[in-house]
KOLTINU-907073 format. One record per residue: x, y, z of N, C-alpha, C in turn; residue in one letter. Coordinates in steps of 0.1 Angstrom, whole numbers, padded with zeros to 4 digits, always signed. Last residue first. Layout:
! residues N
XYZXYZXYZa
...
***
This chain:
! residues 459
-0016-0065-0360-0004-0060-0350+0000-0068-0345e
-0041-0074-0368-0026-0081-0379-0015-0079-0366n
-0060-0054-0364-0061-0073-0365-0050-0081-0360i
-0048-0031-0383-0054-0035-0364-0054-0049-0361l
-0050-0038-0406-0038-0035-0399-0039-0040-0385s
-0075-0035-0412-0070-0050-0414-0056-0048-0405n
-0079-0008-0409-0086-0018-0399-0081-0031-0407l
-0066+0000-0428-0062+0006-0416-0064-0004-0407i
-0076-0010-0453-0061-0014-0448-0057-0009-0430v
-0101+0005-0456-0097-0013-0451-0085-0014-0451y
-0092+0028-0456-0101+0024-0447-0098+0008-0442y
-0077+0030-0483-0074+0036-0464-0081+0028-0455i
-0098+0020-0501-0085+0013-0498-0080+0018-0485y
-0116+0039-0498-0124+0027-0494-0111+0017-0494d
-0107+0064-0506-0111+0064-0491-0112+0046-0489d
-0094+0059-0531-0084+0059-0521-0091+0057-0510n
-0117+0057-0547-0110+0044-0544-0098+0046-0536i
-0140+0081-0532-0131+0076-0542-0124+0064-0538n
-0158+0085-0511-0154+0093-0522-0148+0090-0536t
-0164+0083-0483-0160+0072-0493-0166+0075-0508f
-0175+0099-0461-0159+0098-0469-0160+0091-0475h
-0196+0098-0451-0195+0105-0461-0184+0104-0469s
-0196+0080-0427-0201+0079-0438-0197+0085-0452n
-0165+0093-0414-0174+0096-0414-0179+0083-0431h
-0145+0071-0387-0145+0076-0403-0161+0074-0408w
-0129+0076-0362-0136+0082-0365-0140+0084-0378l
-0107+0054-0338-0106+0052-0353-0124+0062-0356l
-0088+0046-0313-0097+0050-0317-0101+0057-0328s
-0070+0024-0296-0072+0034-0306-0086+0034-0310f
-0066+0029-0259-0078+0023-0274-0078+0030-0282t
-0039+0014-0240-0048+0026-0248-0058+0018-0252g
-0013+0009-0231-0029-0001-0226-0037+0005-0230g
+0009+0014-0241+0006+0021-0230-0012+0012-0220y
+0009+0007-0269+0020+0003-0257+0021+0007-0246k
-0011+0012-0277-0012+0000-0272+0002-0003-0266h
-0013+0041-0284-0019+0034-0275-0016+0018-0273c
+0015+0034-0298+0016+0041-0288+0005+0038-0279l
+0008+0021-0322+0020+0015-0316+0016+0020-0303n
-0013+0039-0334-0014+0025-0330-0006+0020-0318i
+0007+0060-0342-0001+0060-0331-0007+0047-0326l
+0021+0042-0361+0028+0048-0346+0020+0050-0341k
-0004+0041-0381+0004+0027-0376+0013+0033-0362k
-0009+0065-0389-0014+0059-0383-0009+0047-0376l
+0017+0070-0410+0016+0077-0397+0004+0071-0385y
+0014+0046-0428+0026+0045-0417+0027+0057-0401s
-0013+0055-0438-0010+0040-0424+0000+0044-0421l
-0002+0078-0448-0013+0082-0436-0016+0067-0431i
+0017+0072-0466+0016+0085-0457+0009+0082-0444m
+0000+0054-0481+0010+0049-0475+0014+0058-0468n
-0016+0075-0498-0021+0067-0485-0013+0056-0478p
-0009+0103-0495-0006+0095-0501-0011+0084-0491n
-0018+0131-0485-0029+0129-0497-0025+0110-0501k
-0030+0149-0458-0020+0139-0460-0026+0131-0470i
-0037+0173-0442-0040+0169-0457-0028+0163-0460g
-0044+0183-0419-0034+0177-0420-0032+0179-0433q
-0066+0208-0426-0060+0203-0416-0044+0195-0418y
-0076+0215-0449-0079+0225-0441-0070+0218-0426r
-0075+0194-0468-0066+0201-0468-0067+0211-0456n
-0079+0159-0450-0087+0176-0451-0074+0184-0456s
-0071+0136-0440-0067+0141-0451-0075+0153-0458i
-0064+0139-0411-0057+0134-0418-0060+0141-0432l
-0095+0149-0403-0080+0155-0398-0069+0155-0406s
-0113+0130-0416-0111+0147-0418-0104+0152-0414c
-0109+0107-0401-0104+0105-0415-0099+0127-0423e
-0095+0109-0371-0107+0109-0372-0100+0114-0391m
-0081+0095-0339-0080+0100-0356-0094+0101-0358a
-0086+0094-0311-0073+0094-0314-0071+0100-0330i
-0108+0102-0288-0106+0103-0304-0089+0104-0299l
-0107+0090-0253-0102+0098-0262-0103+0097-0279p
-0135+0083-0235-0130+0074-0245-0122+0087-0257k
-0150+0095-0201-0143+0098-0218-0130+0089-0220a
-0174+0091-0185-0163+0088-0189-0159+0090-0206i
-0191+0107-0161-0193+0102-0176-0179+0101-0178v
-0197+0119-0135-0199+0104-0139-0199+0098-0153n
-0172+0143-0127-0184+0137-0136-0186+0124-0128t
-0157+0158-0096-0158+0146-0110-0167+0137-0114t
-0155+0190-0093-0159+0176-0091-0159+0170-0105n
-0154+0221-0101-0144+0217-0088-0153+0205-0084n
-0177+0233-0114-0179+0228-0100-0171+0224-0091n
-0154+0236-0138-0162+0252-0135-0168+0245-0119k
-0146+0211-0142-0136+0222-0137-0142+0238-0130i
-0152+0182-0139-0160+0198-0142-0151+0209-0132d
-0132+0157-0155-0134+0166-0143-0144+0178-0148y
-0145+0125-0168-0146+0138-0171-0145+0146-0155i
-0122+0095-0163-0138+0105-0152-0134+0120-0160k
-0110+0078-0190-0109+0084-0179-0118+0092-0173f
-0090+0056-0213-0107+0060-0206-0098+0065-0193p
-0061+0063-0230-0071+0054-0219-0082+0062-0214n
-0051+0077-0241-0059+0066-0254-0067+0059-0242s
-0036+0111-0236-0039+0096-0238-0046+0089-0244t
-0037+0140-0241-0024+0133-0233-0025+0117-0232g
-0056+0146-0249-0060+0148-0234-0046+0141-0228c
-0051+0146-0279-0056+0157-0271-0054+0159-0255r
-0032+0125-0292-0031+0131-0282-0037+0143-0274f
-0040+0121-0328-0028+0126-0317-0037+0124-0303g
-0052+0146-0363-0053+0133-0352-0039+0133-0339a
-0059+0178-0363-0050+0168-0358-0054+0155-0353h
-0082+0197-0362-0074+0198-0374-0061+0187-0369e
-0101+0185-0340-0107+0183-0356-0095+0185-0367a
-0087+0166-0312-0085+0178-0322-0092+0173-0340f
-0111+0153-0290-0099+0150-0299-0101+0163-0305g
-0127+0139-0271-0117+0144-0270-0107+0143-0280q
-0159+0128-0277-0157+0137-0281-0140+0145-0279s
-0171+0107-0265-0156+0101-0271-0155+0113-0281h
-0182+0097-0236-0184+0105-0244-0169+0104-0253d
-0206+0075-0217-0193+0077-0222-0197+0086-0234i
-0237+0075-0205-0227+0074-0196-0211+0076-0203n
-0258+0106-0204-0247+0103-0210-0236+0095-0203i
-0284+0113-0193-0281+0099-0192-0271+0094-0202k
-0276+0143-0179-0282+0138-0185-0278+0123-0184t
-0257+0159-0163-0268+0159-0159-0278+0152-0167n
-0232+0159-0177-0231+0149-0167-0248+0148-0160n
-0238+0175-0198-0234+0161-0202-0238+0153-0188i
-0232+0200-0182-0243+0190-0189-0246+0182-0189i
-0206+0196-0172-0217+0201-0160-0225+0193-0169e
-0187+0198-0197-0188+0185-0186-0200+0185-0177p
-0194+0224-0207-0199+0210-0219-0199+0198-0203t
-0186+0245-0194-0200+0243-0194-0206+0227-0201k
-0157+0249-0196-0165+0253-0183-0182+0251-0184l
-0150+0236-0218-0142+0229-0207-0149+0236-0194v
-0169+0231-0241-0165+0242-0234-0164+0239-0221d
-0167+0216-0277-0164+0214-0261-0166+0224-0260w
-0174+0198-0309-0177+0207-0299-0177+0210-0285r
-0175+0180-0330-0160+0177-0319-0165+0195-0309l
-0193+0181-0343-0183+0189-0352-0171+0191-0339y
-0216+0170-0323-0210+0175-0334-0200+0179-0334h
-0203+0150-0298-0206+0163-0302-0204+0165-0314m
-0211+0120-0292-0198+0122-0294-0209+0139-0298r
-0219+0090-0262-0220+0105-0272-0208+0111-0277s
-0235+0060-0258-0223+0069-0257-0228+0083-0267n
-0253+0046-0224-0254+0058-0237-0240+0063-0243i
-0254+0012-0215-0251+0027-0216-0253+0038-0227e
-0289-0001-0222-0275-0002-0216-0267+0015-0214t
-0316+0000-0233-0316-0004-0219-0300-0002-0217k
-0328+0027-0249-0317+0024-0245-0317+0013-0232m
-0348+0029-0276-0353+0020-0259-0338+0016-0252h
-0343+0047-0291-0337+0033-0289-0340+0026-0282n
-0363+0072-0284-0366+0065-0294-0355+0050-0299v
-0350+0073-0263-0368+0074-0257-0365+0063-0271k
-0331+0086-0259-0335+0077-0252-0343+0066-0256s
-0330+0108-0278-0324+0094-0283-0325+0081-0275f
-0347+0124-0257-0354+0117-0273-0346+0106-0278y
-0323+0128-0245-0342+0123-0239-0349+0116-0250e
-0308+0141-0258-0306+0127-0249-0319+0121-0245v
-0324+0165-0266-0319+0155-0276-0313+0138-0269s
-0329+0178-0239-0343+0173-0249-0337+0163-0258e
-0307+0182-0232-0311+0174-0223-0326+0169-0235k
-0295+0199-0247-0290+0190-0248-0301+0179-0242m
-0312+0221-0251-0309+0211-0263-0301+0200-0253n
-0311+0227-0222-0324+0225-0227-0321+0218-0238s
-0284+0239-0224-0287+0230-0209-0302+0218-0215k
-0257+0243-0240-0270+0248-0242-0274+0232-0235n
-0233+0235-0257-0234+0245-0243-0246+0252-0237n
-0242+0214-0272-0226+0216-0261-0226+0226-0251y
-0261+0217-0288-0263+0211-0276-0249+0213-0262c
-0259+0227-0318-0258+0237-0305-0265+0228-0293d
-0257+0206-0333-0246+0218-0335-0248+0229-0321y
-0264+0173-0312-0265+0184-0324-0257+0198-0319g
-0256+0144-0305-0260+0159-0299-0257+0166-0309p
-0255+0116-0310-0246+0128-0317-0248+0140-0315h
-0255+0081-0295-0261+0100-0292-0254+0109-0298c
-0250+0056-0311-0245+0067-0301-0259+0075-0304g
-0254+0020-0313-0261+0033-0320-0256+0043-0309i
-0236-0009-0319-0241-0001-0314-0250+0013-0319d
-0239-0039-0341-0235-0028-0340-0241-0018-0328c
-0250-0062-0349-0243-0064-0342-0237-0050-0330g
-0272-0059-0372-0257-0063-0374-0252-0065-0362r
-0290-0048-0361-0295-0066-0364-0282-0066-0369k
-0282-0020-0360-0280-0026-0345-0288-0043-0347q
-0288-0010-0383-0277-0018-0380-0272-0022-0366i
-0312-0015-0384-0307-0022-0396-0294-0024-0388k
-0321+0003-0369-0326-0009-0364-0316-0022-0373k
-0313+0026-0380-0306+0023-0371-0309+0014-0368c
-0328+0029-0403-0312+0026-0407-0308+0020-0392a
-0352+0035-0391-0350+0020-0398-0334+0017-0402k
-0345+0063-0384-0350+0049-0377-0350+0040-0379k
-0346+0074-0405-0329+0068-0401-0334+0058-0388i
-0369+0070-0419-0360+0066-0425-0346+0061-0415i
-0383+0088-0398-0389+0075-0398-0376+0062-0402e
-0369+0113-0382-0370+0107-0393-0371+0095-0396e
-0354+0119-0357-0370+0125-0361-0378+0112-0371e
-0329+0111-0362-0338+0104-0355-0352+0106-0357l
-0326+0134-0391-0322+0129-0378-0333+0122-0372t
-0317+0152-0411-0321+0134-0413-0318+0132-0403q
-0306+0176-0416-0322+0172-0416-0326+0161-0413f
-0277+0181-0395-0285+0174-0406-0302+0175-0406s
-0269+0208-0385-0276+0199-0386-0284+0193-0396d
-0264+0238-0399-0253+0228-0393-0253+0213-0386f
-0288+0253-0399-0272+0252-0412-0264+0241-0408q
-0304+0250-0379-0306+0247-0394-0297+0242-0401k
-0299+0233-0350-0290+0244-0361-0293+0239-0374n
-0308+0214-0340-0309+0218-0330-0304+0233-0340t
-0331+0182-0346-0325+0198-0351-0321+0206-0341v
-0318+0153-0328-0331+0162-0331-0324+0180-0336k
-0297+0134-0326-0311+0130-0322-0323+0135-0330p
-0277+0119-0351-0280+0132-0344-0297+0131-0341i
-0258+0094-0341-0268+0101-0352-0270+0109-0345f
-0229+0070-0348-0233+0084-0339-0246+0088-0353f
-0220+0037-0344-0230+0048-0355-0232+0061-0347f
-0193+0014-0338-0203+0023-0333-0205+0035-0341l
-0184-0014-0353-0186+0003-0351-0193+0004-0341p
-0174-0046-0347-0183-0039-0344-0187-0023-0342k
-0157-0066-0363-0154-0054-0358-0169-0052-0355s
-0143-0090-0377-0148-0092-0368-0150-0080-0358n
-0134-0080-0406-0128-0082-0392-0130-0086-0377i
-0157-0082-0422-0144-0089-0423-0135-0092-0416i
-0174-0061-0409-0174-0077-0404-0164-0087-0410q
-0159-0041-0416-0155-0043-0400-0159-0058-0402n
-0168-0041-0446-0153-0042-0441-0150-0043-0424i
-0196-0038-0437-0188-0048-0441-0177-0052-0444s
-0201-0011-0425-0203-0029-0423-0199-0037-0423l
-0192+0009-0443-0184+0008-0433-0186-0008-0422i
-0203+0004-0467-0194-0003-0466-0189-0005-0452k
-0229+0009-0456-0232-0007-0458-0214-0010-0458d
-0222+0038-0449-0228+0030-0443-0222+0014-0446i
-0221+0041-0478-0207+0043-0471-0212+0038-0458g
-0245+0043-0490-0235+0028-0495-0223+0034-0485k
-0254+0071-0476-0261+0052-0479-0253+0043-0478k
-0236+0084-0495-0237+0083-0482-0241+0066-0473h
-0245+0077-0524-0232+0074-0519-0227+0077-0504p
-0272+0059-0531-0271+0069-0523-0255+0071-0519d
-0284+0035-0541-0273+0041-0550-0267+0052-0544n
-0308+0031-0530-0298+0020-0531-0285+0025-0529q
-0327+0046-0543-0323+0049-0534-0311+0041-0529y
-0325+0044-0580-0331+0038-0568-0323+0044-0559g
-0328+0052-0607-0316+0044-0606-0319+0041-0586t
-0344+0075-0603-0346+0066-0615-0340+0051-0609i
-0334+0098-0587-0347+0088-0584-0350+0078-0594e
-0308+0096-0600-0309+0086-0584-0324+0085-0579h
-0309+0110-0617-0304+0100-0617-0306+0089-0602v
-0319+0133-0602-0327+0130-0612-0321+0110-0613l
-0300+0139-0590-0312+0139-0581-0319+0129-0593k
-0278+0144-0611-0279+0134-0598-0289+0131-0591k
-0291+0172-0625-0290+0154-0631-0290+0142-0618i
-0288+0188-0603-0303+0184-0603-0301+0170-0616f
-0258+0191-0596-0267+0184-0585-0282+0176-0592l
-0254+0200-0622-0251+0186-0619-0256+0177-0607n
-0268+0225-0618-0273+0213-0625-0270+0199-0629k
-0254+0236-0593-0267+0232-0595-0275+0223-0601f
-0231+0233-0607-0229+0225-0594-0240+0225-0591k
-0240+0257-0624-0233+0249-0627-0231+0236-0620e
-0246+0280-0609-0256+0271-0615-0250+0261-0621k
-0238+0297-0589-0233+0281-0585-0242+0274-0595q
-0248+0321-0592-0235+0320-0592-0231+0304-0593e
-0274+0315-0591-0270+0316-0603-0256+0316-0603i
-0274+0312-0561-0276+0305-0570-0269+0302-0583l
-0265+0336-0555-0257+0321-0550-0256+0312-0557s
-0286+0354-0560-0275+0354-0566-0265+0344-0562r
-0304+0339-0546-0310+0338-0560-0293+0341-0568l
-0290+0320-0513-0303+0333-0523-0299+0331-0539d
-0296+0288-0507-0288+0299-0509-0296+0308-0513l
-0310+0266-0496-0304+0279-0485-0301+0290-0493k
-0311+0248-0516-0326+0259-0515-0322+0266-0503l
-0288+0239-0513-0292+0246-0527-0299+0257-0521f
-0287+0223-0492-0276+0235-0492-0282+0242-0502y
-0307+0205-0500-0311+0215-0489-0299+0223-0489k
-0297+0191-0519-0306+0198-0524-0310+0206-0510l
-0277+0175-0502-0269+0185-0512-0284+0196-0518g
-0294+0164-0488-0288+0173-0481-0279+0182-0487n
-0306+0145-0508-0313+0152-0500-0303+0168-0493f
-0283+0134-0517-0287+0141-0526-0299+0148-0519f
-0273+0118-0493-0265+0125-0503-0273+0139-0506y
-0283+0108-0465-0282+0108-0479-0278+0121-0486n
-0272+0114-0440-0275+0097-0443-0279+0101-0461y
-0249+0130-0424-0253+0129-0438-0263+0117-0438s
-0236+0124-0401-0241+0136-0402-0246+0138-0416d
-0228+0097-0379-0241+0100-0397-0246+0112-0396v
-0197+0090-0377-0205+0101-0373-0217+0101-0386d
-0184+0059-0368-0188+0067-0377-0201+0077-0368c
-0158+0042-0348-0167+0046-0354-0172+0052-0365s
-0138+0018-0335-0142+0020-0350-0158+0024-0353i
-0113+0010-0311-0130+0014-0314-0130+0024-0323l
-0090-0017-0301-0093-0004-0309-0111-0001-0309f
-0061-0029-0285-0077-0023-0285-0078-0016-0292s
-0041-0052-0273-0044-0040-0284-0058-0043-0284q
-0015-0044-0245-0030-0052-0248-0033-0041-0262n
+0009-0027-0236+0009-0040-0249-0006-0044-0253g
-0001-0035-0201+0008-0027-0208+0011-0036-0223k
-0014-0050-0184-0021-0044-0193-0011-0033-0200k
+0009-0059-0169+0003-0068-0179-0003-0060-0190d
+0012-0035-0154+0024-0043-0167+0017-0053-0173l
-0009-0032-0140+0000-0021-0150+0007-0027-0164y
-0010-0058-0125-0022-0051-0131-0015-0043-0143y
+0017-0052-0112+0013-0064-0120+0005-0061-0129n
+0028-0035-0092+0019-0036-0109+0020-0043-0112l
+0035-0050-0070+0030-0038-0069+0022-0042-0083l
+0061-0065-0081+0050-0070-0082+0037-0059-0079n
+0084-0047-0088+0074-0046-0096+0061-0059-0097s
+0097-0025-0059+0094-0039-0065+0082-0040-0076g
+0100-0005-0048+0092-0016-0040+0090-0028-0046a
+0118+0013-0057+0120+0013-0046+0108+0001-0043k
+0113+0007-0090+0128+0008-0086+0128+0003-0071k
+0083+0008-0090+0093-0004-0090+0105-0005-0088i
+0083+0036-0086+0076+0025-0076+0084+0010-0078i
+0093+0047-0107+0098+0052-0099+0094+0039-0086k
+0081+0034-0127+0095+0032-0128+0097+0037-0117d
+0055+0049-0120+0053+0036-0120+0068+0030-0122s
+0059+0074-0128+0059+0075-0111+0062+0058-0113i
+0068+0070-0158+0075+0080-0150+0075+0071-0133f
+0039+0063-0165+0048+0054-0167+0063+0058-0157e
+0027+0089-0160+0024+0076-0153+0031+0066-0154i
+0039+0104-0183+0039+0110-0162+0039+0097-0155y
+0031+0090-0202+0044+0088-0200+0048+0092-0191e
+0005+0095-0203+0009+0081-0201+0023+0081-0195d
+0003+0120-0207+0000+0115-0193+0004+0103-0191v
+0012+0118-0235+0020+0128-0225+0018+0124-0212i
+0018+0099-0260+0010+0105-0250+0009+0108-0236p
+0023+0127-0290+0027+0117-0278+0018+0117-0265r
+0014+0137-0308+0022+0126-0316+0023+0123-0302d
+0016+0163-0301+0004+0160-0301+0005+0143-0307i
+0034+0178-0290+0035+0168-0287+0021+0157-0287i
+0049+0204-0292+0048+0198-0305+0047+0177-0300q
+0047+0223-0273+0052+0216-0270+0055+0200-0285y
+0020+0240-0290+0035+0245-0286+0047+0237-0281k
+0005+0215-0290+0010+0220-0299+0023+0230-0301y
-0001+0215-0263+0003+0201-0270+0004+0207-0285i
-0014+0242-0256+0007+0234-0252+0008+0223-0259i
-0026+0254-0282-0027+0244-0271-0015+0244-0267s
-0031+0266-0307-0034+0275-0295-0028+0267-0282e
-0038+0251-0325-0026+0256-0326-0023+0266-0314k
-0063+0237-0320-0050+0229-0318-0038+0234-0316y
-0086+0264-0305-0078+0255-0314-0065+0247-0313p
-0119+0252-0293-0105+0258-0290-0096+0248-0300f
-0145+0261-0314-0142+0254-0311-0126+0257-0304r
-0162+0280-0331-0166+0282-0311-0154+0272-0303n
-0159+0278-0354-0167+0267-0347-0169+0267-0333h
-0140+0293-0357-0154+0297-0365-0165+0290-0361n
-0116+0284-0329-0121+0290-0340-0138+0292-0347d
-0107+0311-0305-0116+0301-0306-0120+0303-0323r
-0090+0323-0274-0095+0320-0289-0102+0308-0293k
-0089+0322-0246-0102+0323-0251-0100+0323-0266t
-0072+0303-0223-0068+0308-0236-0086+0309-0242n
-0084+0291-0199-0077+0312-0198-0072+0316-0214h
-0095+0272-0206-0100+0281-0195-0098+0296-0196i
-0078+0253-0214-0087+0264-0224-0095+0268-0220e
-0060+0244-0197-0057+0254-0205-0066+0262-0212e
-0072+0223-0189-0076+0229-0183-0071+0239-0188a
-0079+0194-0197-0076+0205-0210-0080+0214-0200r
-0076+0175-0179-0090+0180-0178-0088+0190-0190t
-0051+0163-0186-0063+0154-0185-0072+0161-0191l
-0031+0183-0184-0032+0181-0197-0049+0168-0198i
-0037+0193-0157-0032+0206-0168-0038+0198-0178y
-0029+0165-0145-0040+0177-0143-0047+0183-0152f
-0001+0162-0153-0014+0148-0154-0030+0162-0155i
+0011+0181-0139+0010+0185-0150-0001+0176-0157s
+0000+0182-0112-0005+0191-0120-0004+0191-0132s
+0016+0157-0106-0003+0162-0102-0001+0167-0110f
+0040+0170-0104+0034+0156-0116+0024+0160-0117l
+0060+0197-0104+0049+0192-0101+0044+0176-0112d
+0095+0197-0098+0082+0196-0106+0070+0192-0102f
+0117+0187-0091+0113+0201-0086+0105+0206-0099n
+0121+0155-0071+0118+0167-0082+0113+0180-0080l
+0138+0133-0052+0134+0145-0051+0135+0156-0064l
+0148+0110-0061+0136+0111-0057+0132+0121-0054l
+0176+0101-0085+0166+0107-0074+0151+0110-0073s
+0189+0081-0100+0182+0079-0088+0179+0087-0078d
+0195+0090-0121+0188+0081-0122+0182+0076-0109q
+0192+0130-0121+0202+0118-0113+0192+0105-0117p
+0183+0157-0141+0177+0147-0131+0183+0137-0129i
+0187+0187-0149+0194+0171-0152+0186+0165-0135i
+0170+0207-0142+0173+0201-0156+0177+0188-0160k
+0142+0211-0123+0161+0206-0124+0160+0202-0134k
+0130+0237-0134+0129+0228-0135+0142+0225-0128a
+0116+0270-0120+0127+0264-0132+0132+0249-0123p
+0084+0269-0102+0100+0275-0102+0108+0267-0114t
+0065+0257-0112+0062+0270-0105+0073+0277-0108l
+0058+0238-0141+0063+0241-0125+0058+0253-0123s
+0054+0215-0161+0049+0221-0157+0045+0226-0145f
+0076+0199-0187+0068+0198-0172+0062+0215-0170i
+0081+0173-0216+0077+0187-0209+0070+0185-0192p
+0102+0147-0208+0092+0152-0216+0091+0165-0208f
+0131+0144-0217+0121+0132-0216+0104+0137-0217v
+0161+0147-0238+0147+0151-0236+0140+0143-0233k
+0191+0136-0233+0177+0137-0239+0167+0137-0228e
+0226+0146-0228+0215+0151-0220+0199+0149-0230h
+0252+0124-0226+0244+0136-0237+0233+0136-0225s
+0261+0099-0214+0271+0114-0215+0263+0126-0222g
+0243+0078-0218+0259+0077-0226+0267+0091-0226n
+0220+0101-0205+0220+0088-0219+0234+0091-0226n
+0203+0116-0181+0216+0113-0188+0216+0105-0198k
+0172+0135-0190+0179+0129-0182+0196+0126-0193k
+0152+0167-0183+0165+0161-0194+0167+0146-0181y
+0122+0184-0186+0129+0169-0182+0138+0161-0187l
+0115+0213-0200+0118+0199-0203+0122+0190-0191f
+0098+0243-0200+0104+0235-0195+0111+0221-0200d
+0084+0266-0205+0097+0263-0216+0101+0247-0208n
+0061+0279-0194+0061+0272-0205+0070+0268-0214p
+0059+0269-0161+0064+0275-0169+0060+0272-0183n
+0028+0290-0147+0032+0276-0156+0047+0282-0161i
+0016+0310-0140+0028+0305-0129+0032+0298-0141l
-0003+0324-0154+0002+0331-0150+0020+0323-0143n
-0025+0301-0156-0012+0303-0168-0004+0313-0162h
-0031+0298-0132-0028+0286-0137-0016+0296-0146w
-0056+0309-0127-0046+0316-0127-0030+0307-0131k
-0079+0293-0128-0081+0302-0138-0063+0310-0138d
-0073+0274-0103-0074+0271-0115-0072+0279-0130i
-0060+0289-0074-0074+0288-0086-0067+0286-0096e
-0042+0267-0056-0042+0279-0062-0052+0278-0073i
-0029+0242-0054-0038+0250-0040-0043+0264-0042n
-0020+0228-0069-0038+0228-0071-0039+0228-0058l
+0005+0232-0075-0002+0241-0080-0015+0243-0077i
+0038+0225-0061+0026+0227-0061+0018+0238-0066s
+0070+0212-0056+0063+0226-0062+0047+0221-0062s
+0088+0195-0047+0083+0209-0035+0066+0216-0040q
+0078+0156-0043+0085+0172-0053+0079+0183-0040w
+0090+0122-0046+0086+0139-0041+0089+0147-0045g
+0089+0089-0041+0093+0102-0051+0081+0115-0043i
+0092+0068-0018+0097+0067-0035+0096+0075-0044i
+0109+0064+0010+0104+0076-0002+0105+0067-0016l
+0093+0040+0033+0103+0051+0022+0098+0057+0012s
+0082+0024+0049+0081+0039+0053+0088+0049+0045n
+0080+0005+0041+0094+0001+0051+0093+0017+0053d
+0049-0005+0030+0060-0014+0040+0072-0008+0049l
+0044+0020+0023+0040+0022+0037+0045+0006+0046d
+0063+0045+0002+0059+0031+0007+0059+0025+0020n
+0046+0073-0001+0052+0068+0009+0054+0052+0004i
+0050+0104-0021+0045+0094-0022+0052+0083-0011i
+0041+0138-0012+0051+0128-0010+0044+0111-0013s
+0045+0172-0019+0040+0159-0021+0049+0147-0021i
+0056+0195+0007+0058+0192-0006+0049+0177-0005s
+0050+0216+0031+0053+0218+0019+0055+0212+0006d
+0025+0202+0055+0038+0202+0048+0043+0210+0036t
+0002+0189+0078+0013+0203+0074+0023+0204+0065s
-0014+0170+0051-0006+0174+0065-0001+0184+0065i
-0034+0144+0040-0033+0157+0043-0030+0164+0055f
-0031+0117+0028-0028+0120+0044-0029+0138+0042d
-0047+0089+0009-0045+0103+0011-0041+0111+0023i
-0039+0054+0002-0044+0066+0010-0040+0076+0009k
-0038+0024-0019-0032+0038-0019-0045+0047-0006y
-0033+0000-0043-0043+0005-0030-0032+0015-0022l
-0031+0002-0076-0024+0004-0066-0037+0006-0050l
-0037+0003-0105-0045-0010-0097-0037-0007-0083n
-0031+0022-0122-0020+0011-0116-0025+0005-0107l
-0052+0033-0130-0041+0028-0140-0034+0021-0136r
-0071+0033-0111-0075+0032-0124-0061+0030-0135i
-0055+0042-0086-0059+0030-0087-0069+0025-0102k
-0033+0062-0095-0032+0047-0083-0044+0037-0086f
-0049+0079-0113-0029+0072-0114-0029+0065-0108i
-0069+0082-0104-0068+0082-0117-0056+0072-0123y
-0070+0093-0076-0075+0079-0087-0074+0075-0095n
-0055+0114-0075-0047+0103-0073-0055+0090-0076c
-0071+0130-0094-0063+0132-0097-0053+0112-0095i
-0086+0133-0075-0095+0132-0085-0081+0123-0094y
-0077+0141-0045-0084+0132-0050-0085+0126-0062e
-0071+0170-0060-0061+0153-0055-0066+0143-0054i
-0093+0180-0068-0082+0179-0074-0073+0168-0071k
-0106+0180-0035-0114+0173-0049-0104+0172-0060n
-0087+0194-0021-0086+0184-0021-0092+0177-0034k
-0061+0216-0031-0075+0213-0032-0076+0198-0033d
-0035+0222-0003-0045+0220-0020-0057+0214-0020n
-0029+0223+0026-0036+0238+0015-0040+0236+0003s
-0019+0201+0031-0031+0206+0035-0041+0217+0029i
+0002+0185+0013+0001+0196+0016-0011+0201+0020p
+0002+0145+0009-0003+0162+0005-0002+0175+0012v
+0015+0119+0003+0014+0131+0015+0013+0142+0012k
+0003+0086-0002+0001+0096-0004-0002+0112+0000i
+0012+0054+0003+0003+0067+0011+0007+0079+0005t
+0001+0027-0006+0011+0038-0008+0006+0047+0002l
+0009-0010+0001-0001-0004-0001+0009+0008-0003m
***
């Protein structure tokens, strides 16, 4: 058993949250927390009352919206490696960190708990108010971007650092669960059905245009009209977005995978929500067909749900009613919209059990520093929610779109994703891939999707 000795001045809720995540959820260790009169945090081995690791600085006793004034933005932990100094990981500290850490050092000059909390909860999004055109926190504004660690599960690296210290002082037997879990291969394939019928949504788009815009886009309109006519003649089965769902089902069946499909329950924004929601009979039938294939349906709260209690409540309740949910409810916010001060509280007051929104639209990788699940923390109310986050690691739009990473070469995409997959598995996490049913527009899309999934079962 371990004892975590913490300054009495530290925030109890945050300390309990981060200790529960590190020592119970990730390391599966018995521990207790002692809040005492001290100026440092210490992890003690109860068997011989010896220090495993400790550090002086802590910012968990300071209001979180002031952290940005205290955190050193340019510090890295270094270690000696064959006579040279090798960067280990970025650190967040009140004071300049001890740059060179001896191999057997037990005392650190940076705050591991605060570093993990800061990345895991996305606390930096409180004090940085810059947002993109969908009111999302931009990837390039993040510490993740500034440190260039989007491709590194940095929270997992912090926890690995702690586990190594425990092993050196108390032996590996304490960490059998953690060590056995490392290397486990787990993946989650999902699809956001933002558009079920390409032609329907295409016409909806053109009907929204004013006369001048319509004239300017007359060639596109003419082509769409021809496609619509062909669609009516040849039948509904040829719709490319509907066929996208069939492709996802078929390819996943080959590798014995059960993808998770997210549908928008109700329209909350006429510009950005599909008109084909769960309120439409055609969508209800599509969900039943998917469920008959053994796949689950998830709730995709509409564009104006993430920051609106009423919209969220109505959408989740309608989703639950339509799908006769007897199991847990999975959700992912439309457009990955998220407000770190509003969304956790809002979804915690619904029937949502698991959320899959934690990823950057602009770039694949580790937004929260891990691919392992964790309970979402409500920073505004300073408490742990009941909702579990399963981080999104990669989305096809992030990889392929010219707006984002813009990787066009299929082999480069596969090579990049294999690195992410290996890192997820290295730390016992889950590689979560989102691929929209509307993104099977050319042979490359089909090929990339199939090869990615095939590589997952052959890792």
